[in-house]
PAZAPA-4460 file (N, C-alpha, C; in steps of 0.05 Angstrom, whole numbers, plus 32768, in hexadecimal, padded with zeros to 4 digits):
% residues 286
    n_x    n_y    n_z   ca_x   ca_y   ca_z    c_x    c_y    c_z   seq   type   mol
   8110   827C   82F8   8105   8268   82E6   8117   824D   82EC     1      M     A
   8130   824E   82ED   8142   8238   82F8   813B   822E   8311     2      L     A
   8135   8240   8323   812E   8232   833E   8111   8225   833E     3      A     A
   80FF   8233   8330   80E4   8221   832B   80EA   8207   8320     4      F     A
   80F8   8207   830B   80FC   81EB   82F6   8107   81D7   830D     5      L     A
   811C   81E0   8318   812D   81CD   8329   811A   81C3   833F     6      T     A
   810A   81D4   834D   80F8   81CB   8365   80E4   81B7   8358     7      A     A
   80D7   81C3   8340   80BE   81B3   8337   80C9   8196   832A     8      H     A
   80DF   8197   831C   80EB   817B   8312   8102   8176   831E     9      F     A
   8101   816B   833A   811A   8164   8347   812B   8150   833B    10      P     A
   8121   813F   832B   8133   812C   831E   8145   8136   8306    11      D     A
   813D   814D   82FE   814F   8159   82EB   8161   816C   82F5    12      V     A
   817A   8168   82F1   818F   8176   82FD   8190   8193   82F1    13      A     A
   8196   81A9   8304   8197   81C3   82FA   81AB   81C9   82DC    14      P     A
   81BC   81B4   82DD   81D4   81B9   82C4   81C3   81B4   82AE    15      A     A
   81B0   81A1   82AE   81A0   8197   8297   818C   81AF   828F    16      I     A
   8182   81BC   829F   8172   81D2   8299   8181   81EB   828E    17      W     A
   8196   81EF   8299   81A8   8203   828C   81B2   81FD   8275    18      L     A
   81B8   81E3   826B   81C1   81DE   8250   81A9   81E0   823D    19      A     A
   818F   81D5   8247   817B   81DC   8235   8175   81F8   8231    20      R     A
   8177   820A   8246   8171   8224   823F   8187   8232   8231    21      M     A
   819E   822A   8231   81B3   8232   8220   81AE   822C   8200    22      A     A
   81A1   8216   81FB   819C   820D   81E2   817F   8219   81DA    23      R     A
   8173   822A   81E9   815A   8236   81E1   8144   8220   81DD    24      D     A
   8145   820C   81F0   8132   81F7   81F1   811D   81F8   8209    25      E     A
   811A   820D   8217   8109   820F   822A   80F9   822C   8224    26      V     A
   80E0   822A   821B   80D0   8244   8211   80B5   8244   8221    27      V     A
   80A9   825D   821E   8091   825E   822B   807B   825B   8211    28      D     A
   8062   825E   8218   804E   825B   8206   804D   8269   81F0    29      E     A
   805E   8282   81F2   805E   8296   81D9   8077   8291   81CD    30      A     A
   8086   8279   81D1   809F   8275   81C3   80B6   8284   81CC    31      G     A
   80B5   8292   81E4   80CD   82A2   81ED   80DD   8291   81FF    32      V     A
   80F6   8293   81F7   810C   8281   8208   810C   8289   8223    33      C     A
   810C   8274   8234   810F   827A   8251   812C   8276   8259    34      L     A
   8135   8289   826C   8152   8288   8276   8153   8283   8296    35      R     A
   8168   827A   829F   816C   8273   82BB   8160   828A   82CC    36      P     A
   8168   82A2   82C3   815B   82B8   82D6   8143   82C3   82CD    37      D     A
   8132   82B7   82BA   811B   82C1   82B5   8106   82C1   82CA    38      S     A
   80F3   82D4   82CE   80E5   82D4   82E7   80CF   82BF   82E5    39      P     A
   80C9   82B1   82FD   80B5   829D   82FE   8099   82A9   82FB    40      Y     A
   8088   82A1   82E7   806D   82AA   82E7   8059   8293   82EB    41      R     A
   8047   8296   82FC   8034   827E   8302   8021   827A   82EB    42      P     A
   801B   8261   82E6   8008   8258   82D4   800D   825B   82B6    43      D     A
   8028   8260   82B0   8033   8261   8292   8038   8244   828B    44      I     A
   8039   8242   8272   803D   8225   8268   805B   8227   825A    45      R     A
   806A   8214   8263   8089   8212   825C   8088   81F8   8249    46      I     A
   8099   81FB   8235   80A0   81E4   8224   80BC   81E2   8222    47      F     A
   80C5   81CB   821F   80E1   81C2   821F   80E2   81A9   8211    48      Y     A
   80FD   81A2   8203   80FF   8188   81FB   810A   8176   820F    49      Y     A
   80FC   815E   8211   8107   814D   8224   8120   813D   8217    50      R     A
   8130   8132   8226   814D   8129   821C   814D   810B   8220    51      E     A
   815A   8102   820E   815A   80E0   820E   817D   80DE   820E    52      I     A
   8186   80CF   8223   81A3   80C9   8222   81A8   80B5   820A    53      E     A
   81BE   80BC   81FE   81CA   80A6   81E8   81B2   80A1   81D2    54      D     A
   81A3   80B6   81C9   8191   80B2   81B5   81A1   80AB   819C    55      E     A
   8196   8096   818E   81A3   808C   8175   81A0   809E   8161    56      T     A
   81BB   80A7   8153   81B4   80B7   813A   81A8   80A8   8125    57      P     A
   8197   80B6   8112   818E   80A6   80FC   819C   80B5   80E5    58      I     A
   81AE   80A1   80D9   81C1   80AC   80C5   81B6   80B1   80A8    59      P     A
   819B   80BE   80A8   8190   80BE   808D   8181   80D9   8091    60      F     A
   8183   80E9   8077   8178   8106   8078   815D   8105   806B    61      E     A
   814B   8116   8075   8133   811C   806A   8133   8133   8053    62      E     A
   8120   8134   8043   8122   8149   802C   8107   8158   8031    63      R     A
   8106   8171   802C   80F0   8182   8029   80E8   8184   800D    64      V     A
   80D1   817A   8006   80C8   8177   7FED   80B8   8192   7FE1    65      I     A
   80AA   819D   7FF4   8098   81B7   7FEF   8093   81C2   800B    66      Y     A
   8091   81DD   8007   8089   81EE   801F   8079   820A   8013    67      Q     A
   8063   820E   801F   8056   8225   8019   804F   8234   8034    68      D     A
   803B   8245   8037   8032   8250   804F   8024   823F   8060    69      D     A
   801A   8229   8057   8007   8216   8068   8013   81FC   806F    70      H     A
   8022   81F0   805A   8029   81D3   805D   8048   81D2   8054    71      I     A
   8054   81BD   805F   806D   81B5   8059   806E   8197   8051    72      L     A
   807A   8190   803A   8077   8174   8032   8094   8166   8036    73      V     A
   8099   8154   8044   80B4   8147   8046   80B7   812A   803C    74      A     A
   80D1   8124   8035   80D2   8108   802A   80E4   80FB   8040    75      D     A
   80D6   80E9   8051   80E6   80DC   8068   80F7   80C5   8061    76      K     A
   810D   80C2   806F   811C   80A9   8068   8111   8093   807C    77      P     A
   811A   807D   8075   8115   8066   8085   8121   8069   80A4    78      H     A
   8114   805C   80B8   8120   805B   80D3   8118   8077   80E3    79      F     A
   8114   808D   80D4   810F   80A7   80E3   80F0   80A7   80EC    80      L     A
   80EF   80AB   8107   80D3   80B0   8114   80C6   80C6   8107    81      P     A
   80AF   80C9   8105   80A4   80E3   80FF   809F   80F9   8117    82      V     A
   8097   80EF   812D   8094   80FC   8146   80A4   80F2   815E    83      I     A
   80AA   80FE   8170   80B7   80F7   8188   80A7   80E2   8196    84      P     A
   80B3   80CB   819E   80A9   80B6   81B0   80BC   80A2   81B7    85      S     A
   80B7   8094   81CC   80CD   807F   81D7   80E9   808A   81D9    86      G     A
   80F9   807A   81CA   8116   8084   81CF   811E   8098   81B8    87      R     A
   810E   80A2   81A9   8112   80B7   8195   8108   80D2   819C    88      F     A
   8115   80E8   819A   8111   8101   819E   8118   8111   818A    89      L     A
   8136   811C   818D   813F   812C   817A   8140   811F   815A    90      H     A
   8146   8106   815B   814A   80FA   8144   812C   80EE   813A    91      E     A
   811E   8105   8135   8101   8101   812A   80FD   8115   8115    92      T     A
   80EC   810E   80FF   80E8   8123   80E8   80DC   813B   80F4    93      L     A
   80CB   813C   8107   80BE   8154   8111   80D4   8167   811D    94      L     A
   80E1   815B   8130   80F6   816F   813D   810C   8178   812A    95      V     A
   8117   8165   811A   8126   816E   8109   811F   8185   80F5    96      R     A
   8106   8184   80E9   80FC   8199   80D8   80F8   81B2   80ED    97      L     A
   80EC   81B1   8103   80E7   81C6   8112   8101   81D6   8118    98      K     A
   8115   81C5   811C   8131   81D5   8123   813C   81E1   8108    99      K     A
   813D   81D0   80F4   814A   81DA   80DE   813A   81F2   80CD   100      K     A
   8121   81F2   80D1   8110   8206   80C2   8104   821C   80D4   101      L     A
   8108   8216   80EF   80FE   822C   8102   80DE   8230   80FC   102      Q     A
   80D0   8219   80FD   80B3   8216   80FB   80A7   820F   8114   103      L     A
   80A1   8220   8127   8097   8213   8140   807C   8207   8140   104      P     A
   806B   820E   812D   8052   8204   8128   804F   81EA   8119   105      D     A
   8067   81E0   8111   8068   81C9   80FE   805D   81AF   810C   106      L     A
   8045   81A1   8100   803D   818B   810C   8035   8176   80F3   107      T     A
   8035   815D   80F6   802F   814B   80DF   8010   8149   80DD   108      P     A
   8003   8149   80C4   7FE9   8145   80C6   7FE1   8128   80BF   109      I     A
   7FF5   8115   80BA   7FF2   80FA   80B8   800A   80EB   80C1   110      H     A
   800C   80D4   80C1   8023   80C4   80CA   802C   80AE   80B8   111      R     A
   8046   80A7   80B6   804F   808F   80AB   8061   8082   80BF   112      I     A
   8065   8066   80BE   8075   8057   80D4   8092   8063   80D1   113      D     A
   80A0   805E   80E7   80BC   8063   80EA   80C8   8054   80D6   114      R     A
   80C2   803B   80D1   80D2   802A   80BD   80C9   8031   80A3   115      E     A
   80B5   8041   809B   80AB   8047   807E   80BA   8062   8076   116      T     A
   80BF   8061   805F   80CD   807B   8052   80B9   8089   8042   117      A     A
   80BB   80A1   803A   80AC   80AF   8026   809D   80C5   802F   118      G     A
   8087   80CF   8021   807C   80E8   8021   806B   80EE   803C   119      V     A
   806C   8104   8048   805D   8109   805F   8058   8126   8061   120      I     A
   8041   812E   8067   8038   814C   8067   8038   8156   8083   121      I     A
   803F   816D   808A   8040   817E   809F   802E   8198   809B   122      F     A
   8020   81A1   80B0   8015   81BB   80B1   8024   81CD   80C2   123      S     A
   802B   81E6   80BA   803A   81FB   80CA   802D   8215   80D0   124      H     A
   8011   8212   80C9   7FFF   8226   80C8   7FE8   8221   80D8   125      N     A
   7FE7   822A   80EF   7FCF   8221   8103   7FB3   8226   80F4   126      I     A
   7FB3   823D   80EB   7F95   824A   80E1   7F8D   8237   80CD   127      A     A
   7FA0   822D   80B8   7F93   821A   80A3   7F97   81FD   80AB   128      S     A
   7FA1   81F4   80C2   7FA8   81D9   80C7   7F8F   81C9   80C5   129      R     A
   7F78   81D4   80CE   7F61   81C2   80CF   7F56   81BA   80B6   130      G     A
   7F5D   81CB   80A0   7F53   81C5   8086   7F62   81AF   8079   131      A     A
   7F7C   81AB   8080   7F89   8198   8075   7F86   817B   8083   132      Y     A
   7F80   8180   809F   7F7D   8168   80AB   7F62   8158   80A4   133      Q     A
   7F4D   816D   809B   7F35   8161   8094   7F35   814F   8079   134      S     A
   7F4C   8157   806B   7F50   8147   8050   7F52   812A   8058   135      L     A
   7F63   8124   806D   7F69   8107   8075   7F4E   80FB   8082   136      F     A
   7F3F   810A   8094   7F29   8102   809D   7F13   80F9   808A   137      Q     A
   7F13   8109   8075   7F00   8101   8062   7F08   80F1   804A   138      K     A
   7F23   80E7   804D   7F2D   80D2   803D   7F2F   80DE   8020   139      R     A
   7F38   80F9   801E   7F3B   8109   8006   7F57   810A   7FFD   140      A     A
   7F67   80F9   8008   7F82   80F8   8002   7F89   80DD   7FF5   141      V     A
   7F97   80DF   7FDD   7F9E   80C6   7FD0   7FBC   80BF   7FD7   142      H     A
   7FBF   80A8   7FDD   7FD9   80A0   7FE7   7FE3   8087   7FD8   143      K     A
   7FFD   8085   7FCE   8007   8071   7FBF   801F   8065   7FCE   144      V     A
   8022   804D   7FD2   803C   8040   7FDE   8046   802C   7FCB   145      Y     A
   8061   8025   7FCD   8070   8015   7FC1   807B   8003   7FD7   146      E     A
   8076   7FE6   7FD1   8083   7FD1   7FE4   8091   7FBB   7FD5   147      A     A
   80A6   7FB3   7FDE   80B5   7F98   7FD2   80AE   7F81   7FE5   148      L     A
   80A3   7F70   7FD8   809C   7F55   7FE8   809C   7F3C   7FD5   149      A     A
   8096   7F25   7FE2   8096   7F0E   7FD2   8081   7F0D   7FBC   150      P     A
   8084   7F03   7FA9   8072   7EFF   7F90   805A   7EF1   7F9A   151      T     A
   8041   7EFC   7F92   8028   7EF2   7F99   801F   7EE6   7F81   152      L     A
   8016   7ECB   7F85   800C   7EB8   7F6E   7FF0   7EB2   7F74   153      H     A
   7FE3   7EAF   7F5C   7FC5   7EA7   7F5F   7FB1   7EC0   7F5E   154      G     A
   7FBC   7ED9   7F5B   7FAC   7EF3   7F5C   7FAD   7F00   7F43   155      R     A
   7F97   7F0C   7F3C   7F96   7F1F   7F25   7F98   7F3B   7F2E   156      T     A
   7FAD   7F4B   7F22   7FB1   7F65   7F2B   7FA1   7F7A   7F18   157      F     A
   7F99   7F90   7F24   7F9D   7F95   7F40   7F80   7F8F   7F4D   158      P     A
   7F85   7F8A   7F67   7F6C   7F80   7F77   7F6B   7F90   7F92   159      F     A
   7F56   7F8E   7FA2   7F4F   7F9E   7FB7   7F50   7F88   7FD0   160      T     A
   7F5D   7F8D   7FE4   7F5D   7F7C   7FFE   7F51   7F8A   8014   161      Y     A
   7F3F   7F80   8020   7F32   7F8A   8038   7F31   7F79   804F   162      R     A
   7F34   7F81   8069   7F31   7F74   8084   7F2D   7F81   8097   163      S     A
   7F25   7F77   80AE   7F23   7F82   80C6   7F3E   7F83   80D8   164      R     A
   7F47   7F9B   80E0   7F5E   7F9E   80EB   7F59   7FA7   810C   165      M     A
   7F66   7F99   811E   7F62   7FA3   813B   7F7F   7FA3   8146   166      V     A
   7F7F   7FAD   8161   7F9C   7FAD   816B   7FA3   7F8F   8172   167      E     A
   7FBD   7F8A   8172   7FCA   7F72   8174   7FDA   7F6F   818C   168      G     A
   7FE8   7F5C   818E   7FFA   7F57   81A4   8017   7F51   819B   169      T     A
   802A   7F5F   81A3   802B   7F75   81B8   8018   7F8D   81AD   170      P     A
   801A   7FA0   81C0   8007   7FB7   81BA   800E   7FCA   81A3   171      F     A
   8024   7FC3   8196   802E   7FD5   817F   8027   7FC8   8166   172      F     A
   801F   7FAF   8165   8017   7FA3   814E   7FFB   7FA0   8148   173      R     A
   7FF1   7F9F   8130   7FD5   7F9A   8127   7FD1   7F7F   811F   174      M     A
   7FB7   7F75   8120   7FAF   7F5C   8113   7F95   7F5C   8104   175      Q     A
   7F90   7F49   80F8   7F76   7F44   80E9   7F64   7F38   80FD   176      E     A
   7F49   7F3D   80F6   7F35   7F2D   810A   7F1A   7F29   80FA   177      A     A
   7F0C   7F18   80FF   7EF2   7F16   80F3   7EE2   7F30   80F7   178      A     A
   7ECF   7F34   80E2   7EBD   7F49   80E6   7EBD   7F5C   80CF   179      G     A
   7EAC   7F70   80D1   7EA8   7F82   80BA   7EC5   7F8F   80B4   180      E     A
   7ED1   7F91   809C   7EEA   7F9B   8094   7EE8   7FBB   809A   181      P     A
   7EFF   7FC3   80A5   7F01   7FDF   80AA   7F1C   7FE8   80A0   182      N     A
   7F28   7FD8   808E   7F43   7FE3   807E   7F42   7FDA   8060   183      S     A
   7F4C   7FE8   804F   7F48   7FE1   8034   7F62   7FEC   8024   184      E     A
   7F6E   7FDB   8014   7F86   7FDF   8002   7F83   7FD9   7FE9   185      T     A
   7F87   7FE8   7FD3   7F8A   7FE1   7FB8   7FA6   7FD7   7FB4   186      H     A
   7FAA   7FC3   7FA6   7FC4   7FB4   7FA3   7FC7   7FAF   7F87   187      I     A
   7FDE   7FBB   7F7A   7FE6   7FB3   7F5A   8003   7FAE   7F5B   188      D     A
   800A   7F9E   7F45   8025   7F94   7F40   8035   7FA5   7F2F   189      L     A
   804C   7FB1   7F36   805B   7FC5   7F28   8070   7FB2   7F17   190      I     A
   8080   7F9D   7F25   8091   7F92   7F17   8097   7F77   7F27   191      E     A
   809D   7F5E   7F15   80A1   7F48   7F25   80BB   7F3D   7F1A   192      Q     A
   80C8   7F31   7F2C   80E5   7F23   7F25   80E7   7F0A   7F36   193      R     A
   80DC   7EF4   7F2C   80DB   7EDC   7F3F   80D0   7EDD   7F58   194      G     A
   80E0   7ED8   7F70   80D5   7ED4   7F87   80CA   7EF1   7F92   195      A     A
   80D5   7F07   7F87   80D0   7F21   7F90   80BF   7F33   7F81   196      L     A
   80AE   7F44   7F89   80A2   7F57   7F78   809F   7F6F   7F82   197      S     A
   809B   7F85   7F74   8094   7FA0   7F7E   8079   7FA4   7F79   198      M     A
   8068   7FAF   7F8D   804A   7FB5   7F8D   8048   7FD2   7F93   199      Y     A
   8031   7FDC   7F88   8027   7FF8   7F8F   800C   7FF1   7F9C   200      Q     A
   800E   7FFF   7FB4   7FF9   7FFB   7FC6   7FEC   8018   7FD0   201      L     A
   7FD1   8016   7FCB   7FC0   8030   7FCE   7FAC   8029   7FE4   202      Q     A
   7FB4   8036   7FFD   7FA3   8033   8012   7F87   8041   8014   203      P     A
   7F71   803B   8014   7F57   8047   8018   7F55   8053   8032   204      V     A
   7F5B   8040   8043   7F58   8049   8064   7F75   804D   806E   205      T     A
   7F77   8055   8088   7F91   805A   8092   7F98   804D   80AC   206      G     A
   7F91   8032   80AD   7F98   8027   80C8   7FB2   8021   80CB   207      R     A
   7FBB   8020   80E5   7FD9   801D   80EB   7FE0   8005   80E0   208      K     A
   7FFB   8007   80D2   8007   7FF1   80C6   7FF5   7FE1   80B1   209      H     A
   7FE4   7FEE   80A8   7FD1   7FE3   8093   7FDE   7FD3   807E   210      Q     A
   7FF0   7FE0   8071   7FFD   7FD2   805A   800D   7FBA   8060   211      L     A
   801B   7FBE   8079   802C   7FA9   8080   8019   7F8E   8088   212      R     A
   8004   7F97   8094   7FF0   7F7D   809D   7FE6   7F71   8085   213      V     A
   7FDC   7F7D   8072   7FCF   7F75   805D   7FE1   7F66   804A   214      H     A
   7FF9   7F6D   8046   8008   7F60   8033   8012   7F44   8046   215      L     A
   8017   7F46   805D   801D   7F2D   806E   8009   7F1C   806E   216      A     A
   7FEE   7F24   806E   7FD8   7F14   8071   7FD3   7F05   8056   217      A     A
   7FDC   7F13   8041   7FDD   7F08   8023   7FF3   7EF4   8022   218      L     A
   8005   7EEC   8034   801B   7EDC   8031   8036   7EEA   8027   219      G     A
   8036   7F03   8022   804D   7F0F   8016   8055   7F24   8027   220      I     A
   8063   7F22   803E   806A   7F3A   8052   807E   7F48   8044   221      P     A
   807C   7F63   8048   8092   7F74   803C   80AE   7F6E   8048   222      I     A
   80C0   7F6C   8033   80DA   7F6A   8039   80E7   7F79   8051   223      V     A
   80F1   7F6B   8065   80FD   7F77   8077   80EA   7F84   8090   224      N     A
   80D2   7F77   808D   80BE   7F7D   80A2   80C0   7F6A   80BC   225      D     A
   80CA   7F78   80D1   80CE   7F66   80EA   80B7   7F67   80FD   226      V     A
   809F   7F72   80F5   8086   7F71   8103   8078   7F5E   80F9   227      F     A
   8073   7F5A   80E2   805F   7F49   80D4   806B   7F34   80BE   228      Y     A
   8060   7F1B   80BD   804C   7F0F   80CB   8053   7F0B   80E8   229      P     A
   806B   7F06   80EB   8072   7EFF   8109   8087   7F14   8112   230      D     A
   8087   7F1A   812C   8097   7F2C   813B   80B2   7F22   813E   231      L     A
   80C5   7F2E   8132   80E1   7F24   8134   80F0   7F31   8149   232      Q     A
   8107   7F27   814D   8116   7F32   8166   811E   7F4F   815F   233      S     A
   811E   7F5E   8172   8126   7F7E   8172   8143   7F7F   8167   234      F     A
   814C   7F8D   8155   8162   7F90   8146   8174   7FA7   814D   235      K     A
   816D   7FB1   8167   8179   7FCC   8173   817A   7FE1   815D   236      A     A
   8191   7FEA   8156   8192   7FFE   8147   819C   7FF9   8128   237      D     A
   8199   7FE0   8122   81A2   7FD5   8108   8190   7FE6   80F1   238      D     A
   819D   7FF3   80E2   818E   8000   80CA   8198   7FFA   80AF   239      M     A
   81A1   7FE0   80AD   81A9   7FD7   8096   8197   7FC9   8083   240      S     A
   817E   7FC4   808D   8168   7FB3   8082   8150   7FC4   8085   241      Q     A
   8149   7FD9   8076   8132   7FEA   8078   8119   7FDE   806F   242      P     A
   8105   7FDF   807D   80EB   7FD5   8070   80E6   7FDE   8054   243      L     A
   80DE   7FCE   8040   80D9   7FD4   8027   80C1   7FDE   8020   244      Q     A
   80BA   7FF6   802C   809F   8004   802A   80A5   801F   8024   245      L     A
   809A   802C   8013   809D   8048   800B   8083   8059   8008   246      L     A
   807D   806B   8013   8069   807E   800D   8070   8090   7FF3   247      A     A
   8069   8082   7FDC   8074   8090   7FC4   8065   80AC   7FBD   248      R     A
   804B   80AE   7FC2   8041   80C7   7FB7   8027   80CC   7FC5   249      A     A
   8020   80E4   7FC9   8006   80F1   7FD6   7FF8   8106   7FC6   250      I     A
   7FE1   8105   7FC4   7FD3   811A   7FB1   7FB9   8121   7FBE   251      A     A
   7FB0   813C   7FBA   7F98   8145   7FC6   7F94   8160   7FBB   252      F     A
   7F7A   8169   7FBB   7F72   8183   7FB5   7F77   8197   7FC9   253      D     A
   7F86   81AA   7FC6   7F8F   81BC   7FDC   7F74   81CC   7FE7   254      D     A
   7F6F   81CA   8000   7F59   81D8   800B   7F5B   81F8   800B   255      P     A
   7F70   8201   8009   7F74   821D   8008   7F73   8228   7FEA   256      I     A
   7F84   8220   7FDB   7F86   8228   7FBE   7F72   8219   7FA9   257      S     A
   7F6B   8201   7FB2   7F5B   81F2   7F9F   7F6E   81E2   7F8A   258      G     A
   7F86   81E6   7F8B   7F99   81DD   7F78   7F9E   81BE   7F7B   259      A     A
   7F9E   81AD   7F68   7FA7   8192   7F6C   7FC4   8190   7F74   260      R     A
   7FC9   8181   7F8B   7FE5   8181   7F95   7FEA   815F   7F93   261      R     A
   8006   815E   7F8A   800F   8144   7F88   802D   8142   7F8D   262      C     A
   8035   8134   7FA5   804E   8131   7FAB   805B   8119   7FAD   263      F     A
   8074   8113   7FA2   807E   80F9   7F9E   8099   80F8   7FAA   264      E     A
   80A0   80E4   7FB8   80B8   80DC   7FC1   80CD   80D8   7FAC   265      S     A
   80E5   80E2   7FB3   80FB   80DB   7FA0   810C   80C5   7FAA   266      T     A
   8106   80B7   7FBA   8110   80A1   7FC8   810D   8086   7FB8   267      R     A
   811C   8073   7FBB   8116   805A   7FAA   811A   8045   7FC3   268      K     A
   8109   8031   7FBE   810F   8018   7FCD   8124   800D   7FC4   269      L     A
   812C   7FF5   7FD3   8145   7FE7   7FC9   813C   7FD7   7FAF   270      A     A
   8137   7FE7   7F98   8130   7FD9   7F81   8144   7FC8   7F74   271      S     A
   815E   7FCD   7F7E   8171   7FBA   7F78   816E   7F9F   7F85   272      S     A
   8161   7FA0   7F9A   815C   7F86   7FA7   814C   7F76   7F97   273      A     A
   813E   7F82   7F86   8129   7F70   7F72   813A   7F5F   7F65   274      L     A
   8152   7F65   7F5F   8169   7F55   7F4E   817C   7F4A   7F5E   275      F     A
   817A   7F4C   7F7A   8191   7F45   7F88   818F   7F25   7F8C   276      D     A
   81A3   7F17   7F86   81A1   7EFC   7F84   819F   7EEF   7FA3   277      R     A
   81AD   7EFE   7FB7   81AD   7EF4   7FD3   818C   7EF5   7FDE   278      N     A
   8180   7F0D   7FD6   8165   7F0E   7FE0   8151   7EFC   7FD1   279      I     A
   8155   7EFB   7FB8   8144   7EEA   7FA5   8148   7ECC   7FB0   280      L     A
   8162   7EC6   7FB5   8166   7EA6   7FBF   8159   7EA3   7FD9   281      D     A
   8159   7EB8   7FEB   814F   7EB3   8004   8130   7EAD   8002   282      E     A
   8123   7EBF   7FF2   8106   7EBF   7FF1   80FD   7EA3   7FDE   283      Y     A
   810D   7E9F   7FCB   810A   7E87   7FBD   8109   7E6A   7FCF   284      S     A
   8118   7E6C   7FE3   8118   7E53   7FF3   8103   7E54   8009   285      N     A
   80F2   7E69   800C   80E0   7E68   801F   80C4   7E59   8015   286      K     A
***
């Protein structure tokens, strides 16, 4: 097997394959760990973790809220990506949970942004996965978010905001456009203190960056949002100012048991920031 991998991937040094195999990170489609002297077998599938040099550690821990034979519900911290992409691999919620809990079939059935904290649901049972995925396809899942943003004047709460969202520039941003609305969010006020307020957001649709785009369009971009309304310079690995957006709760009727499920994050937004004079002064002067 080592000879095959070295020949097939000439840019990967044999020492790297040896290290991966020593960590049990090269397996076949049945999950059997492959060793350097494992016999080569044509047409098998081989799975391995790609490696990223100098991957930035995420110094915040996830929590498991709930687990049964079908799903796992996690409480994600800010800055931790859900799945591997770009410069993040091992420092992702999916890989962390797979390794810690030994759940090889774990996969998220919905997503939240890397910058957003809060509740996210995983499936770890292939047989029942489709039943849970269909809940999101049918919009049978109720999601509640909280956001800290500038105070919105001239509106009566609660209200519903709708718009048409399309891909923006650069490719990872979204923008609003003329036309039939394809996104909808219910917005309510939780607490107001001068220049800043805490809002409850209930998305009816699930467009990429929907809540961030909607609040920015209303003139109240979420505190510490570096994408909206304007793209700010990349802050490298600065984790001192998390986006003040939290996936607070998620509820649905379980498709297997029929029971009502409701899961809530134990995390808090920087609610103290609501009373922080420095932040209040900053937003008061805008």
